[in-house]
Structures are given as structure tokens and as C-alpha cells.
C-alpha positions as CSV (number, residue, x, y, z in Angstrom):
1,M,-14.4,9.9,-6.3
2,K,-13.6,7.0,-4.1
3,K,-12.1,7.8,-0.7
4,I,-10.1,5.0,0.9
5,K,-8.1,4.6,4.1
6,L,-4.9,2.8,4.8
7,L,-5.0,2.2,8.6
8,R,-1.7,1.2,10.0
9,V,-2.1,-1.4,12.7
10,E,1.4,-2.5,13.4
11,R,4.7,-0.5,13.3
12,G,7.9,-2.3,13.9
13,N,11.6,-2.1,13.1
14,E,11.2,-4.5,10.2
15,A,7.9,-3.5,8.6
16,T,4.6,-1.6,8.9
17,L,1.3,-3.5,8.6
18,G,-2.0,-1.9,7.7
19,V,-5.4,-2.5,6.3
20,I,-7.0,-0.8,3.3
21,V,-10.6,0.2,4.0
22,V,-13.1,1.3,1.4
23,A,-16.6,2.4,2.3
24,G,-16.1,1.0,5.8
25,K,-15.1,-2.4,4.6
26,A,-11.6,-4.0,5.0
27,V,-10.5,-4.9,1.5
28,C,-6.9,-6.1,2.0
29,W,-3.9,-6.0,4.3
30,T,-0.8,-3.9,3.4
31,L,2.9,-4.1,4.2
32,E,5.3,-1.2,4.0
33,E,8.8,-0.4,5.1
34,P,9.2,0.9,8.6
35,W,9.3,4.7,9.1
36,R,12.7,6.0,7.9
37,N,12.1,9.7,7.6
38,N,10.3,9.4,4.2
39,K,13.5,8.3,2.4
40,A,12.7,7.1,-1.1
41,D,12.6,3.3,-1.6
42,I,13.2,2.5,2.1
43,S,10.5,4.3,4.1
44,C,6.7,4.0,4.4
45,V,4.7,6.9,3.2
46,P,4.1,9.8,5.7
47,E,0.6,9.9,7.2
48,G,-1.8,12.2,5.4
49,K,-4.2,12.5,2.5
50,Y,-3.1,12.0,-1.0
51,P,-4.6,11.8,-4.5
52,L,-4.6,8.4,-6.1
53,K,-4.4,7.9,-9.8
54,L,-4.6,4.7,-11.9
55,E,-1.4,4.7,-14.1
56,F,0.5,2.3,-16.2
57,S,3.7,1.1,-14.5
58,P,6.4,0.2,-17.0
59,S,8.5,-1.6,-14.4
60,K,5.5,-3.8,-13.4
61,G,3.9,-4.0,-16.8
62,R,0.4,-3.2,-15.6
63,Q,-2.0,-0.5,-14.4
64,L,-1.4,0.3,-10.7
65,W,-2.8,2.9,-8.3
66,T,-0.1,5.6,-7.7
67,I,-0.1,7.6,-4.5
68,K,0.5,11.1,-5.8
69,D,2.1,14.2,-4.2
70,V,4.1,12.3,-1.6
71,P,6.8,14.9,-0.6
72,G,10.1,14.1,-2.1
73,R,8.9,10.9,-3.6
74,S,7.6,9.6,-7.0
75,Y,6.2,6.4,-8.3
76,V,4.7,5.2,-5.0
77,R,2.4,2.5,-6.3
78,I,0.2,-0.1,-4.6
79,H,1.3,-3.5,-5.9
80,T,2.0,-7.1,-5.1
81,G,4.7,-8.5,-3.0
82,N,5.3,-10.2,0.3
83,T,8.1,-8.7,2.4
84,V,10.0,-5.4,2.6
85,D,12.4,-6.8,0.0
86,D,9.5,-6.3,-2.5
87,T,8.3,-2.9,-1.4
88,E,10.6,-0.3,-3.1
89,G,9.0,2.1,-0.6
90,C,5.5,1.2,-1.8
91,P,2.5,-0.5,-0.1
92,L,2.1,-4.2,-0.8
93,T,-1.3,-5.9,-0.8
94,G,-2.2,-9.2,0.8
95,T,-5.1,-11.3,2.3
96,R,-3.5,-11.8,5.7
97,P,-0.4,-10.9,7.7
98,G,2.2,-13.5,8.5
99,Y,5.9,-14.4,8.1
100,L,7.9,-15.6,5.1
101,N,11.4,-16.9,5.5
102,G,11.5,-15.3,9.0
103,K,10.4,-11.9,7.8
104,R,7.2,-10.0,8.5
105,A,5.0,-10.4,5.5
106,V,1.6,-10.1,3.8
107,L,0.5,-13.4,2.4
108,G,-1.9,-14.0,-0.5
109,S,-0.6,-11.0,-2.2
110,R,-2.0,-11.6,-5.7
111,E,-5.4,-12.3,-4.3
112,G,-5.3,-9.2,-2.1
113,F,-4.3,-7.1,-5.1
114,K,-7.1,-8.6,-7.1
115,D,-9.6,-7.7,-4.3
116,F,-8.2,-4.1,-4.1
117,M,-8.3,-3.6,-7.9
118,A,-11.9,-4.9,-8.0
119,V,-13.2,-2.6,-5.4
120,M,-11.4,0.4,-7.1
121,S,-12.7,-0.4,-10.6
122,G,-14.8,2.2,-12.4
123,S,-12.6,5.1,-11.7
124,G,-9.2,6.4,-12.5
125,K,-8.9,8.8,-9.6
126,A,-9.4,8.5,-5.9
127,E,-8.1,9.8,-2.5
128,I,-6.2,7.8,0.1
129,E,-5.9,8.8,3.8
130,I,-3.0,7.1,5.5
131,K,-3.0,7.1,9.3
132,S,-2.4,5.0,12.4
133,F,-5.3,3.0,13.7
134,G,-6.8,4.2,16.9
């Protein structure tokens, strides 16, 4: 089973930036909502270890990795998007951090998602550890 890390490197009032690391290698950047007491759809995921499962998302029309067992939350999926307007309380993927229309963003989202899915191929289950860098 693959074990990945989401290391949060920047926490702000607008967004939370991180990096997904697999086998010691940075795979893609992430953007999440800021911490808002784990409220569904508007908060980043609490730090901790969670099972990951590859599942079909009817709303996105594709297979996505779902972060399971997040207290009080469901359907927390890693997907494409650029700013917190796209997160729905989920981590977004990107190739680099930046700004879009004046908002903190991850850019190159589709490419970052493709890189993430490629490194995760070959398995339907994994584990993610989410923590602050440092």
C-alpha cells in the first residue's frame, strides 16, 4: 500500500498551500481552504493519517482519490481546480503556487492532477498523512 504525505507549507486566511510527497519525491502542489474548525465544504482537512481509496465521483465524472474517515466529513476528494472557489473542502492539485484573479492559487492544475494520478496508479488503496511542514 502506498503511503503519501501532504505537507502544508503555507497557512493563511485565504488558503492553505501544501505539497504531496510520495516515496520522498514531491509530486504536486495542493491548495485547500484555510482552517475553519473542520466545517464541511469550507475548511481544510484536519491533520492526521487517513485511508485513501480510489472511487468514482459522480459530480466530477471520473475516478478520484477519496480521503476517508475524516471526522464529520464525506466525499473529500483530491481533484483539479485553482482557488478556494473550486475546493468544496477538498485538496486541489497543481504544478506550482501562484495567484489567479488576485486569489492564492495552484496553477497547472490538470498537469498536477495527471502527475498525482500517474504516481498513484496500480493501486486502489493508500494512506495519506496530512501535517504541517517542519
